C-alpha positions in Angstrom: -288.2 -209.3 88.9 -286.9 -212.4 88.6 -285.4 -214.7 85.9 -285.2 -218.1 86.5 -284.1 -220.9 84.4 -285.6 -224.9 84.4 -283.6 -228.1 83.4 -285.6 -230.9 82.2 -285.0 -233.9 81.5 -285.7 -234.7 77.9 -283.5 -237.5 77.4 -286.3 -239.8 75.8 -286.6 -237.3 73.1 -285.2 -233.9 73.0 -282.1 -235.6 72.4 -282.3 -237.9 68.4 -284.4 -240.2 69.9 -282.2 -240.5 72.9 -278.9 -240.8 71.6 -277.0 -237.7 73.7 -277.8 -238.5 77.8 -277.6 -236.0 80.1 -274.3 -236.7 82.5 -276.6 -236.8 86.0 -272.8 -236.6 87.7 -272.9 -232.7 86.5 -275.7 -232.2 88.9 -276.4 -229.6 90.1 -276.0 -227.4 87.1 -275.3 -224.1 87.6 -276.0 -220.9 85.5 -274.7 -217.3 86.0 -275.3 -214.2 83.9 -273.0 -211.4 84.0 -274.2 -206.9 82.7 -277.6 -209.1 81.9 -280.2 -206.4 81.5 -283.5 -206.3 80.5 -285.7 -203.5 79.3 -290.1 -203.7 79.3 -293.0 -202.9 79.3 -296.3 -203.0 80.7 -299.1 -205.3 79.0 -302.1 -203.7 77.8 -304.8 -205.1 75.4 -304.3 -205.5 72.9 -301.4 -204.1 72.5 -298.5 -202.9 74.6 -297.5 -199.5 76.0 -293.9 -200.1 74.6 -295.3 -200.6 71.3 -293.8 -197.8 69.2 -294.4 -197.0 65.1 -291.2 -194.7 65.8 -287.2 -195.7 66.7 -287.8 -194.4 69.8 -286.6 -197.3 72.0 -284.1 -199.8 70.8 -286.2 -202.3 70.0 -287.3 -200.8 67.3 -284.1 -199.8 65.8 -283.2 -201.5 62.2 -280.7 -203.8 63.9 -283.4 -204.8 66.7 -284.7 -206.7 64.2 -282.5 -207.9 61.3 -279.3 -209.8 61.2 -276.6 -208.8 59.4 -274.5 -210.5 56.8 -272.1 -212.2 59.1 -274.3 -213.0 62.2 -277.2 -214.6 59.6 -273.9 -217.1 58.7 -273.0 -217.7 62.1 -276.6 -218.4 62.9 -276.5 -221.4 60.0 -272.8 -222.5 61.7 -274.9 -222.7 65.5 -277.6 -225.0 63.0 -276.0 -227.4 60.8 -272.8 -227.6 64.3 -274.9 -227.8 67.5 -278.6 -227.8 67.4 -279.3 -231.7 67.9 -282.2 -231.6 68.1 -285.0 -228.7 66.2 -289.2 -228.9 68.2 -290.1 -226.8 65.3 -288.9 -230.4 63.1 -290.3 -232.4 65.1 -292.9 -234.5 63.2 -293.0 -237.4 65.5 -294.2 -235.1 68.9 -296.3 -233.2 66.2 -297.3 -234.6 63.6 -299.0 -230.7 63.1 -297.1 -228.3 63.9 -297.2 -225.9 67.2 -298.3 -222.7 66.8 -295.4 -221.3 67.5 -293.4 -222.6 65.2 -294.8 -220.9 62.6 -293.9 -217.5 63.6 -290.7 -217.3 62.3 -289.8 -213.9 60.6 -286.6 -215.0 59.1 -287.3 -215.7 55.4 -290.0 -212.7 54.9 -288.0 -210.0 57.0 -284.4 -211.3 57.3 -283.3 -212.7 53.8 -281.8 -215.7 55.4 -283.1 -218.7 53.1 -282.0 -217.3 50.0 -278.2 -216.5 51.8 -279.1 -220.1 53.7 -279.2 -221.9 50.4 -275.7 -220.6 49.1 -273.9 -222.5 51.7 -273.1 -225.9 51.5 -274.3 -228.6 52.7 -276.4 -226.6 54.8 -280.1 -228.4 55.4 -282.6 -225.1 56.9 -284.9 -226.6 59.9 -286.2 -223.4 59.9 -289.5 -223.0 59.6 -291.4 -220.9 56.8 -294.5 -219.4 57.0 -296.1 -221.5 54.6 -299.3 -219.5 52.6 -302.6 -220.7 51.8 
């Protein structure tokens, strides 16, 4: 198995309307991974063999699907201080949100919105599943 990463020039749309420019003088950009391990399973429709109703796999464990209070606060800090473009909130490019933007489990499963709403100055950009 191989893992590839790409960098594309999105200076005109993914960088606050072009305000943040890529400094191509620093190319080539190289990423390295240390102690990187991947677990996977063979996908067979309708469900992969690794889907389990038990907690035998690490990805079925509670902590794999839920953030601690500190992790939620860290996530909010990153959103406030480091995110300059949010594909999910780009209504200029996507007047109708792409399907993948409605898949966020944060609110219902993690209770993130209630915790984040108490953080001064935070305006969540996390997408919400809207009820019909």
